[in-house]
C-alpha positions in Angstrom: -43.3 70.4 -4.2 -40.8 67.6 -3.5 -39.5 67.9 -7.1 -38.8 71.6 -6.5 -36.7 70.8 -3.5 -34.9 68.0 -5.4 -34.1 70.5 -8.2 -32.8 73.0 -5.7 -30.6 70.3 -4.0 -29.2 69.1 -7.3 -28.4 72.7 -8.2 -26.6 73.1 -4.9 -24.7 69.8 -5.4 -23.6 70.9 -8.9 -22.3 74.2 -7.4 -20.0 72.4 -4.9 -16.4 72.3 -6.1 -15.0 68.8 -7.0 -12.5 68.7 -4.1 -15.2 69.3 -1.5 -17.6 66.5 -2.8 -16.3 63.7 -0.5 -16.8 65.9 2.5 -20.1 67.2 1.2 -21.2 63.6 0.7 -20.3 62.5 4.2 -22.3 65.5 5.6 -25.4 64.8 3.5 -25.2 61.1 4.2 -25.0 61.7 8.0 -27.9 64.1 7.9 -30.0 61.7 5.9 -29.2 58.8 8.2 -30.0 60.9 11.4 -33.3 62.2 10.0 -34.5 58.9 8.7 -36.8 57.3 11.3 -35.4 53.9 12.2 -38.0 51.5 13.3 -36.8 48.6 15.4 -38.2 45.3 14.5 -40.1 44.0 17.5 -41.3 40.4 17.8 -45.0 40.1 17.8 -46.3 38.3 20.8 -49.8 37.0 21.0 -51.8 36.7 24.1 -51.7 33.6 26.1 -55.4 33.8 26.8 -56.2 31.7 23.8 -54.1 28.9 25.2 -55.5 28.9 28.7 -59.1 29.8 27.8 -61.3 29.7 30.9 -58.9 27.7 33.1 -58.9 28.8 36.7 -55.7 28.7 38.7 -55.9 27.7 42.3 -55.0 30.5 44.7 -52.9 28.1 46.8 -50.6 27.5 43.8 -50.2 31.2 43.3 -49.3 31.8 46.9 -46.9 28.8 47.0 -45.2 30.3 43.9 -44.9 33.7 45.5 -43.4 32.2 48.7 -40.8 30.3 46.7 -39.8 33.4 44.7 -40.0 36.0 47.5 -39.2 34.1 50.7 -38.1 37.2 52.5 -41.7 38.6 52.4 -43.2 35.5 53.9 -40.6 34.5 56.5 -42.9 35.5 59.5 -45.9 33.4 58.4 -44.6 30.1 59.9 
């Protein structure tokens, strides 16, 4: 089926007058570029679980970190 469409397209291209070929090319190129799915390359990140394994983090360290990052939320605690 794809070869049928290619043959039809080639027939249409051959029917285009020579002076219109540059314009026709720009149109076809733009359509092909827009219809082609562009996949952005994303870096693959692994999980950090393999690094930390079963290490437990003390809750006091977490709360200290939160207080240093968000001091406005903990200003009434003393």
